[in-house]
Wavefront OBJ file of the C-alpha trace (Angstrom):
o trace
v 13.287 143.877 7.690
v 11.778 142.575 10.751
v 8.214 144.212 12.488
v 6.949 143.182 15.668
v 6.574 139.550 15.358
v 3.490 139.188 17.920
v 1.590 141.502 15.891
v 0.367 142.015 11.873
v 2.230 144.882 10.387
v -0.164 147.517 9.149
v -0.844 146.559 5.755
v -1.541 142.976 6.361
v -3.751 144.314 9.241
v -5.658 146.518 6.515
v -5.759 143.675 4.260
v -7.315 141.218 6.579
v -11.317 140.857 5.939
v -13.808 139.972 2.929
v -13.377 141.994 -0.467
v -15.520 142.328 -3.569
v -12.913 142.399 -6.600
v -13.794 144.009 -9.577
v -10.418 143.321 -11.864
v -9.761 144.734 -15.156
v -6.589 143.493 -17.829
v -5.881 145.353 -20.758
v -2.966 143.837 -22.954
v -1.993 144.443 -26.485
v -3.854 142.144 -29.055
v -5.915 140.748 -26.701
v -9.870 141.511 -25.862
v -10.219 143.470 -22.296
v -10.878 140.852 -19.813
v -12.788 142.115 -16.845
v -13.424 140.048 -13.768
v -15.447 139.861 -10.952
v -15.236 137.694 -7.806
v -14.951 137.497 -4.013
v -11.677 137.310 -1.915
v -11.031 136.207 1.730
v -7.571 137.208 3.562
v -6.534 135.686 6.114
v -3.650 136.595 8.458
v -1.501 133.384 8.643
v 1.397 135.361 10.739
v 2.181 138.958 11.153
v 4.238 139.288 7.924
v 1.886 136.631 5.506
v -1.602 136.701 4.483
v -3.556 133.745 3.018
v -5.727 134.838 -0.166
v -8.124 133.117 -1.605
v -10.034 133.882 -4.535
v -13.805 132.484 -4.985
v -14.464 131.071 -8.142
v -11.538 132.878 -10.029
v -10.315 129.628 -12.558
v -12.982 127.753 -14.236
v -15.702 128.387 -11.102
v -12.918 127.120 -9.001
v -10.784 128.757 -5.672
v -7.645 129.709 -5.608
v -5.617 129.901 -2.548
v -2.049 131.511 -2.185
v -0.066 133.287 0.628
v 1.393 136.460 0.116
v 3.961 138.010 2.191
v 4.127 142.029 3.135
v 7.169 142.890 5.274
v 7.250 147.024 6.493
v 10.377 148.491 7.722
v 9.407 152.122 8.379
v 8.762 153.191 4.675
v 10.571 150.470 3.254
v 7.783 147.773 1.936
v 9.100 144.348 0.259
v 5.766 142.125 -1.548
v 6.403 137.978 -1.837
v 4.468 135.375 -3.504
v 6.646 132.386 -4.547
v 9.385 133.145 -6.185
v 8.422 136.344 -6.875
v 9.606 139.573 -5.198
v 8.582 143.189 -5.631
v 10.324 146.049 -3.252
v 9.793 149.740 -3.185
v 8.273 152.319 -0.485
v 5.536 153.128 1.463
v 3.983 156.509 1.995
v 0.789 157.704 4.363
v -1.788 155.323 2.744
v -0.059 154.399 -0.506
v 3.324 152.367 -1.385
v 5.366 152.044 -4.480
v 7.095 149.056 -5.374
v 9.027 147.103 -8.091
v 10.045 143.569 -9.064
v 11.795 141.274 -11.989
v 10.675 137.637 -12.973
v 12.114 136.106 -15.773
v 12.545 138.573 -18.673
v 9.361 140.873 -17.308
v 9.649 143.986 -14.986
v 6.513 144.542 -12.355
v 5.244 147.709 -10.977
v 3.016 148.113 -8.672
v 1.078 151.175 -7.169
v -1.280 150.187 -4.463
v -3.791 152.261 -2.327
v -5.432 151.716 1.156
v -8.667 153.739 1.215
v -10.622 152.869 4.189
v -12.862 150.214 3.380
v -11.196 150.594 -0.023
v -8.033 149.112 -1.938
v -6.828 149.801 -5.350
v -3.569 147.376 -7.114
v -2.644 148.760 -10.139
v 0.224 146.749 -12.092
v 2.410 147.709 -14.847
v 4.268 144.599 -16.826
v 7.001 145.589 -18.950
v 9.157 143.065 -21.666
v 12.030 144.864 -23.138
v 10.977 148.452 -22.060
v 7.631 148.254 -23.742
v 4.428 147.568 -21.515
v 2.658 144.043 -22.268
v 0.211 144.213 -19.963
v -1.872 146.606 -17.186
v -3.497 145.398 -14.384
v -6.185 147.048 -11.880
v -7.537 145.289 -9.037
v -10.795 147.949 -6.954
v -11.461 145.927 -3.748
v -14.331 147.223 -1.518
v -14.252 145.391 1.603
v -17.526 143.640 2.803
v -16.432 142.212 6.332
v -13.405 142.348 8.257
l 1 2 3 4 5 6 7 8 9 10 11 12 13 14 15 16 17 18 19 20 21 22 23 24 25 26 27 28 29 30 31 32 33 34 35 36 37 38 39 40 41 42 43 44 45 46 47 48 49 50 51 52 53 54 55 56 57 58 59 60 61 62 63 64 65 66 67 68 69 70 71 72 73 74 75 76 77 78 79 80 81 82 83 84 85 86 87 88 89 90 91 92 93 94 95 96 97 98 99 100 101 102 103 104 105 106 107 108 109 110 111 112 113 114 115 116 117 118 119 120 121 122 123 124 125 126 127 128 129 130 131 132 133 134 135 136 137 138 139 140
């Protein structure tokens, strides 16, 4: 599953830039967690973004690489030991991956200067967490 190595795939290219992120996480028996922070996404290679969330961890920046492979309508998203695969349709993608004893469903929406990521986390066929991130592009 490889895209042309000379230029970033369409999803990596779309996500490049600086974003203002509003993140809401809901889980049973926990207070709703709402955070707002800035993220900088830089293209590392045609399938990899280096993402820095500014001040997210007790005031400290967190940086991680995310690999996004696209071949036709097939998409694979990987981060560390985790990988989810699914399909892209126009300006959205649906992916699913498993890690340890949990299943993760993602719905991604690419809307010009907006990006929305919804994540549902399942354990033993029950939802244990729902997260929705709404990102507004600050600059490309």
